[in-house]
C-alpha positions as CSV (number, residue, x, y, z in Angstrom):
1,M,14.8,21.6,15.5
2,V,13.2,22.2,18.8
3,L,14.2,19.7,21.7
4,A,12.1,18.8,24.5
5,T,12.9,20.7,27.8
6,D,13.2,19.1,31.1
7,E,9.7,20.7,31.8
8,D,7.7,19.2,29.3
9,I,9.4,15.9,28.5
10,G,7.5,12.9,29.5
11,T,6.9,9.6,28.1
12,V,5.3,9.1,24.6
13,I,3.6,5.8,23.5
14,V,3.7,5.3,19.9
15,I,1.0,2.7,18.8
16,G,2.3,0.5,15.7
17,A,5.9,-0.2,14.6
18,G,5.1,0.2,10.8
19,V,7.0,3.0,8.9
20,A,4.9,5.8,10.1
21,G,5.5,4.6,13.9
22,L,9.2,4.0,13.5
23,A,9.8,7.4,11.8
24,A,7.7,9.1,14.7
25,A,9.5,7.4,17.3
26,R,13.0,8.0,15.7
27,K,12.1,11.7,15.3
28,L,10.9,11.9,19.1
29,V,14.1,10.2,20.4
30,Q,16.2,12.8,18.3
31,L,14.1,15.6,20.0
32,G,14.7,14.1,23.4
33,W,11.6,12.4,24.3
34,K,11.3,9.0,26.1
35,V,9.5,6.8,23.7
36,T,7.9,3.1,23.8
37,V,6.7,1.5,20.7
38,L,3.6,-1.0,21.0
39,E,3.4,-3.4,18.1
40,G,0.8,-6.2,18.0
41,R,2.7,-8.4,15.6
42,D,5.6,-10.4,16.2
43,R,7.8,-8.3,13.8
44,I,8.1,-4.6,12.8
45,G,7.2,-3.1,9.5
46,G,3.5,-3.4,9.3
47,R,2.4,-3.3,5.8
48,V,5.9,-3.5,4.8
49,C,7.2,-7.2,4.9
50,T,10.2,-8.6,3.2
51,Q,10.8,-12.4,3.0
52,G,13.8,-14.0,2.0
53,Y,14.0,-16.8,-0.7
54,K,17.1,-18.5,-1.8
55,G,19.3,-15.4,-0.8
56,V,17.1,-12.7,-2.3
57,A,14.4,-10.7,-0.9
58,I,10.8,-10.5,-2.0
59,D,8.4,-7.9,-0.5
60,L,5.0,-9.2,0.2
61,G,3.6,-5.5,1.0
62,A,4.9,-2.3,-0.3
63,S,7.7,-2.8,-3.0
64,W,8.4,0.4,-4.7
65,I,9.8,3.7,-4.0
66,H,7.1,5.9,-5.9
67,G,9.0,8.8,-7.5
68,I,12.6,8.9,-6.6
69,E,13.3,12.6,-7.3
70,G,13.2,14.4,-3.8
71,N,11.9,11.3,-2.0
72,P,13.2,10.9,1.4
73,L,13.3,7.1,0.8
74,T,15.8,7.9,-2.0
75,E,18.0,9.7,0.4
76,I,17.7,6.8,3.0
77,S,18.5,4.3,0.4
78,A,21.5,6.0,-0.6
79,Q,22.8,6.4,3.1
80,L,22.4,2.8,3.4
81,G,23.9,2.1,0.2
82,L,20.9,0.1,-1.0
83,K,20.2,-0.6,-4.8
84,H,17.1,0.3,-6.6
85,Q,16.1,-0.1,-10.2
86,P,13.2,1.6,-12.3
87,T,10.3,-0.6,-13.6
88,S,8.3,0.5,-16.5
89,L,5.2,-0.7,-18.5
90,E,6.8,0.2,-21.6
91,G,9.3,-2.8,-21.0
92,S,6.4,-5.2,-21.0
93,C,5.1,-8.0,-23.1
94,F,1.3,-8.3,-23.4
95,F,-0.7,-11.6,-24.4
96,D,-4.3,-11.8,-25.3
97,V,-6.8,-14.4,-23.7
98,N,-5.6,-17.1,-26.3
99,G,-2.0,-16.6,-25.3
100,K,-1.1,-14.9,-28.6
101,G,1.4,-11.9,-28.0
102,L,0.1,-8.5,-28.8
103,N,2.0,-6.4,-31.5
104,A,3.9,-3.5,-30.5
105,Q,1.2,-1.1,-31.7
106,A,-1.6,-2.8,-29.9
107,S,0.6,-3.0,-26.7
108,R,1.5,0.8,-26.9
109,S,-2.2,1.6,-27.4
110,L,-3.1,-0.4,-24.3
111,I,-0.6,1.1,-22.3
112,K,-1.4,4.6,-23.4
113,R,-5.1,4.3,-22.6
114,Y,-4.3,2.9,-19.0
115,Q,-1.8,5.6,-18.3
116,S,-4.2,8.4,-19.6
117,L,-6.8,7.0,-17.1
118,L,-4.2,7.2,-14.1
119,S,-3.4,10.7,-15.1
120,E,-6.8,12.0,-15.6
121,S,-7.6,15.5,-13.9
122,S,-11.1,16.0,-12.8
123,Q,-12.9,19.3,-13.1
124,T,-15.8,17.8,-11.4
125,P,-17.4,20.0,-8.4
126,V,-16.9,18.3,-5.2
127,D,-20.8,18.5,-4.7
128,A,-21.2,16.6,-8.0
129,D,-18.9,13.7,-7.0
130,Q,-19.0,10.4,-8.9
131,S,-17.1,7.5,-9.6
132,V,-14.2,7.1,-11.9
133,E,-16.3,4.8,-14.1
134,S,-19.3,7.0,-14.3
135,A,-17.1,10.2,-15.2
136,V,-15.0,8.6,-17.9
137,P,-17.3,7.8,-20.9
138,W,-15.1,5.2,-22.5
139,L,-15.2,3.2,-19.2
140,S,-19.0,3.0,-19.2
141,V,-19.9,2.1,-22.7
142,S,-23.3,1.5,-23.3
143,Q,-23.4,0.6,-26.8
144,P,-22.3,-3.0,-27.9
145,I,-18.6,-3.3,-28.3
146,C,-16.4,-6.0,-30.1
147,E,-14.9,-8.7,-27.9
148,S,-11.3,-7.6,-28.1
149,E,-12.4,-3.9,-27.2
150,Q,-14.2,-5.5,-24.1
151,R,-11.2,-7.5,-23.1
152,Y,-9.1,-4.3,-23.3
153,L,-11.6,-2.5,-20.8
154,T,-11.5,-5.4,-18.6
155,W,-7.7,-5.3,-18.5
156,I,-7.6,-1.5,-17.8
157,K,-10.1,-1.8,-15.1
158,A,-8.2,-4.8,-13.3
159,A,-4.9,-2.9,-13.9
160,F,-6.5,0.1,-12.2
161,A,-7.7,-1.7,-9.3
162,S,-4.2,-3.5,-9.0
163,Y,-2.5,0.0,-8.8
164,M,-5.0,1.9,-6.7
165,G,-6.3,-0.8,-4.5
166,A,-9.9,0.1,-5.6
167,D,-12.0,-0.4,-8.6
168,V,-13.1,2.3,-11.0
169,F,-16.6,2.0,-9.8
170,H,-15.5,2.9,-6.1
171,H,-12.9,5.6,-6.7
172,S,-13.9,9.1,-6.6
173,W,-13.5,11.0,-9.9
174,A,-13.3,14.4,-8.0
175,Y,-10.1,13.2,-6.1
176,L,-8.5,10.8,-8.5
177,N,-5.3,12.9,-8.6
178,D,-5.5,14.9,-5.4
179,D,-2.1,13.8,-4.0
180,K,1.2,15.6,-4.8
181,P,3.7,12.7,-6.0
182,F,7.5,13.0,-6.3
183,G,8.8,13.0,-9.7
184,G,10.9,10.6,-11.5
185,A,10.4,6.7,-12.3
186,N,9.2,4.1,-9.6
187,H,12.0,1.9,-8.4
188,L,12.0,-1.3,-6.9
189,L,14.5,-2.0,-3.9
190,V,16.9,-5.0,-4.9
191,D,17.1,-5.9,-1.2
192,G,13.3,-5.2,-0.3
193,Y,12.3,-2.8,2.3
194,A,13.6,-4.7,5.2
195,P,17.1,-2.6,5.7
196,I,15.2,0.6,5.7
197,V,12.8,-0.7,8.3
198,K,15.6,-2.2,10.3
199,F,17.4,1.5,10.0
200,L,14.4,3.3,11.2
201,A,14.0,1.0,14.0
202,Q,17.7,1.2,15.4
203,G,18.0,2.0,19.1
204,L,14.0,2.2,19.7
205,N,12.3,0.7,22.6
206,I,9.8,-1.7,20.7
207,Q,7.6,-4.3,22.3
208,L,6.2,-6.7,20.2
209,G,3.1,-8.9,20.7
210,Q,1.3,-5.9,22.3
211,V,-2.1,-5.8,20.8
212,V,-3.8,-2.7,21.6
213,K,-7.5,-2.8,22.5
214,Q,-8.3,0.6,24.2
215,V,-7.1,4.0,24.5
216,I,-8.1,6.1,27.5
217,Y,-7.3,9.9,27.5
218,N,-7.8,13.1,29.5
219,R,-6.1,16.3,30.1
220,E,-3.4,14.9,32.4
221,H,-2.3,11.5,30.7
222,V,-3.0,8.7,28.4
223,V,-3.6,4.9,29.3
224,V,-3.1,2.3,26.7
225,K,-4.5,-1.0,27.2
226,T,-3.2,-4.1,25.3
227,E,-4.4,-7.7,25.6
228,T,-1.8,-8.4,28.3
229,A,-0.7,-5.1,29.7
230,Q,-1.3,-1.3,30.6
231,F,0.8,1.6,29.8
232,V,0.6,5.1,30.9
233,A,2.1,8.0,29.0
234,D,1.8,11.7,28.7
235,R,1.0,11.6,24.9
236,V,0.4,8.9,22.3
237,I,0.9,8.9,18.7
238,V,-1.7,6.5,16.9
239,T,-0.4,4.9,13.6
240,L,-3.1,2.3,13.2
241,P,-4.0,1.6,9.5
242,L,-7.2,3.1,8.3
243,G,-8.8,-0.3,8.1
244,V,-7.8,-1.2,11.8
245,L,-9.6,2.2,12.9
246,Q,-12.6,1.2,10.7
247,S,-13.0,-2.2,12.3
248,G,-13.4,-0.8,15.8
249,Q,-10.8,-3.2,17.2
250,V,-9.5,-0.2,19.3
251,S,-11.7,1.7,21.3
252,F,-11.2,5.3,22.7
253,E,-12.5,6.7,25.8
254,P,-13.9,9.3,25.3
255,P,-14.8,8.5,21.8
256,L,-12.9,10.4,19.1
257,P,-14.6,13.6,18.0
258,A,-17.6,13.1,15.4
259,S,-15.6,14.6,12.5
260,K,-12.8,12.2,12.9
261,Q,-15.0,9.1,13.3
262,Q,-16.9,10.4,10.3
263,A,-13.7,10.9,8.2
264,V,-12.4,7.4,9.3
265,Q,-15.8,5.7,7.9
266,R,-15.9,8.1,4.7
267,L,-12.4,7.1,3.4
268,G,-11.8,3.7,1.7
269,M,-9.2,1.1,2.5
270,G,-7.9,-0.4,-0.7
271,L,-6.7,-3.9,-1.2
272,L,-3.7,-5.1,-3.4
273,N,-2.6,-8.8,-2.8
274,K,0.2,-10.7,-4.4
275,I,0.5,-14.3,-5.7
276,I,4.4,-15.0,-5.8
277,L,5.7,-17.7,-7.8
278,C,9.3,-18.9,-7.7
279,F,10.4,-21.1,-10.4
280,P,13.2,-23.4,-11.0
281,R,14.0,-21.7,-14.2
282,C,12.9,-18.7,-16.6
283,F,10.6,-19.6,-19.3
284,W,9.6,-16.1,-20.2
285,Q,11.4,-13.0,-21.7
286,P,14.1,-12.6,-19.0
287,E,14.7,-8.8,-19.6
288,I,11.0,-7.5,-19.4
289,D,9.6,-5.7,-16.3
290,F,6.0,-7.1,-16.7
291,I,3.9,-9.6,-18.3
292,G,0.3,-8.5,-19.1
293,Y,-2.5,-10.9,-19.7
294,V,-5.5,-9.5,-21.6
295,S,-8.2,-11.7,-20.3
296,D,-12.0,-11.8,-20.4
297,N,-12.0,-12.9,-17.0
298,S,-11.9,-10.2,-14.5
299,G,-10.7,-12.5,-11.9
300,D,-7.3,-13.1,-13.7
301,S,-4.2,-11.2,-12.7
302,P,-3.8,-8.3,-15.2
303,L,-0.1,-8.0,-14.7
304,L,2.9,-10.2,-13.3
305,L,6.1,-8.4,-12.4
306,N,9.3,-10.1,-13.4
307,L,11.7,-10.1,-10.4
308,L,14.5,-11.8,-12.4
309,P,16.4,-8.4,-13.6
310,H,16.1,-7.3,-10.1
311,V,16.8,-10.0,-7.7
312,G,18.5,-12.5,-10.1
313,N,16.1,-15.4,-9.6
314,P,13.3,-16.7,-11.7
315,V,10.3,-15.0,-9.7
316,L,7.1,-13.7,-10.9
317,V,4.6,-11.8,-8.7
318,A,1.0,-11.7,-9.9
319,F,-1.2,-8.8,-8.7
320,L,-5.0,-8.6,-7.7
321,G,-6.6,-5.5,-6.6
322,G,-10.0,-4.1,-5.3
323,E,-13.0,-6.3,-5.3
324,T,-11.2,-9.2,-7.0
325,A,-8.4,-9.3,-4.5
326,R,-11.2,-9.5,-1.7
327,K,-13.2,-12.3,-3.4
328,S,-9.9,-14.2,-3.8
329,E,-9.2,-14.2,-0.1
330,K,-11.8,-16.7,0.2
331,L,-10.1,-18.9,-2.0
332,Q,-7.2,-21.5,-1.0
333,D,-3.8,-20.8,-2.1
334,R,-3.5,-23.8,-4.5
335,Q,-6.8,-22.5,-6.3
336,L,-5.0,-19.1,-6.8
337,V,-1.7,-20.4,-7.9
338,K,-3.6,-22.6,-10.3
339,Q,-5.4,-19.7,-11.7
340,V,-2.1,-17.9,-12.3
341,M,-0.3,-21.0,-13.8
342,S,-3.4,-21.5,-16.2
343,S,-2.7,-17.9,-17.5
344,L,1.0,-18.7,-17.8
345,Q,0.4,-22.0,-19.6
346,R,-1.7,-20.2,-22.1
347,M,1.0,-17.6,-22.9
348,Y,4.1,-19.8,-22.7
349,G,2.8,-23.5,-23.2
350,K,1.7,-26.5,-21.0
351,E,5.3,-27.6,-20.6
352,I,6.3,-24.6,-18.3
353,P,7.7,-25.9,-15.0
354,Q,5.6,-25.8,-11.8
355,P,6.7,-23.3,-9.1
356,T,9.0,-24.6,-6.3
357,T,7.7,-22.1,-3.8
358,T,4.6,-20.0,-3.8
359,I,3.4,-17.2,-1.5
360,V,-0.1,-15.8,-1.4
361,T,-0.8,-12.4,0.7
362,R,-4.1,-11.7,2.3
363,W,-3.8,-8.2,3.6
364,G,-7.6,-7.8,3.8
365,S,-7.7,-10.8,6.3
366,D,-4.9,-9.5,8.3
367,R,-6.3,-8.1,11.4
368,F,-3.3,-5.8,11.8
369,A,-4.0,-4.3,8.4
370,C,-7.4,-5.0,7.2
371,G,-6.3,-3.8,3.8
372,S,-3.2,-2.5,1.9
373,Y,-3.6,1.3,1.5
374,S,-6.2,4.2,1.7
375,F,-8.1,5.7,-1.3
376,I,-10.7,8.3,-1.5
377,P,-14.2,6.7,-2.6
378,V,-17.3,8.4,-3.7
379,G,-18.7,10.7,-1.0
380,A,-15.2,11.2,0.7
381,S,-12.6,14.0,0.2
382,G,-8.9,14.9,0.5
383,E,-9.8,17.0,3.5
384,D,-10.7,13.6,5.3
385,Y,-7.0,13.1,5.4
386,D,-6.5,16.3,7.0
387,I,-9.1,15.4,9.6
388,L,-7.4,12.1,10.3
389,A,-4.1,13.9,11.0
390,T,-5.6,16.5,13.5
391,P,-4.5,15.9,17.2
392,V,-6.9,15.4,19.8
393,E,-6.6,17.3,23.3
394,K,-3.1,17.7,22.7
395,R,-2.8,14.0,23.9
396,L,-3.6,11.8,20.9
397,F,-1.5,12.4,17.6
398,F,-2.0,10.5,14.3
399,A,0.3,9.3,11.7
400,G,0.3,6.9,8.9
401,E,-0.3,7.0,5.0
402,A,-4.0,7.7,5.6
403,T,-3.2,10.8,7.4
404,N,-1.0,12.3,4.5
405,R,-3.2,14.2,2.1
406,E,-0.2,14.9,-0.2
407,H,1.3,11.2,-0.3
408,P,-1.3,8.8,0.6
409,G,-1.1,5.0,-0.1
410,T,2.8,5.2,0.0
411,V,5.7,4.3,2.1
412,H,7.2,7.8,1.9
413,G,3.8,9.2,3.0
414,A,3.8,7.1,6.1
415,L,7.4,8.2,6.7
416,L,6.5,11.9,6.4
417,S,3.5,11.7,8.5
418,G,5.3,10.0,11.3
419,I,8.0,12.9,11.4
420,R,5.0,15.5,11.1
421,A,3.3,14.1,14.1
422,A,6.4,13.9,16.2
423,C,7.1,17.5,15.5
424,Q,3.4,18.2,16.5
425,L,4.2,17.2,20.4
426,T,6.6,20.2,20.5
């Protein structure tokens, strides 16, 4: 560990109090720097947001530790004594469009095809990039197929969009698995991500409600202008989400290098939204992890997460991803809840109870997020993540999941990027 010396220590502003920003600020403080974190929201955490319901925690944004083996989040959760439990599609129940349960063989076949798509490895040259849908023959069938097969394809595509945040016709085939995930199962945190966010923020100087509008930098210092104030620092770490950078809400003077601007626009900002239904009682199989609904309507949620085994309360979380999620943000909450309830009534009968509480997320419409997490669309490459991570003039440094080529789209990716950016200052 290299500590800042009296000669080079100065002020550092971290823009954004998400996991990347908090990790960067925490590391900088450990290294001896003077740090101020500016956050536009009235809370910390960014795209990590935990809401309480009847004494249990429900994550509205990130939910899982993706791969617990060697993951720094596993180490932090152990340090804090946090419980986390695995989830698996194998422990699920699937229903067809008429609400009839799929038999074990059909369920296994559907899961196998879906998981094979997620684990595909491309041999396509970068200069011949194409979408996942175009590259995988059985996703883009041209000949007529039976109704049940068409429904299976519809479900697989919807489930892919819910996991990746982007559709098969947007996601790059050449870079489908360009990341380097940690091993082991994906685990849900029983108490949500809130304790980890709180831990990372301990002892930091965080100013909420500071909406950054402009960053002016030169060889001497950096000026950060917000809607209500102005801050001067020696260096700045920018942890704005990719979607916010794409929106142009924050300007840079002088403009960022052309290569960085182009990388920002080439990468894609995916979207995953949740429709959370809290019920007075459990009417589904209490021990399962997911409920799969194989619908002929691409607008239906393909998967519902059962939180009962994890939080002890009858709560279901429906997922909508990609373009379906974007279109759904134009609908009212009651319309989306009604749509999920219609699916549940087909599966479990008309007499099921109505939810007592509902929560609908709209990360695409959130001006501080403009989406959920990054992905590589056709025309972009993994190198764009590296370009985003590159410092500018030794004054501007960058962190966030979209700057971590090995772990994009994850909380641990954001965490590690913040630590990396902090170390780049020394």
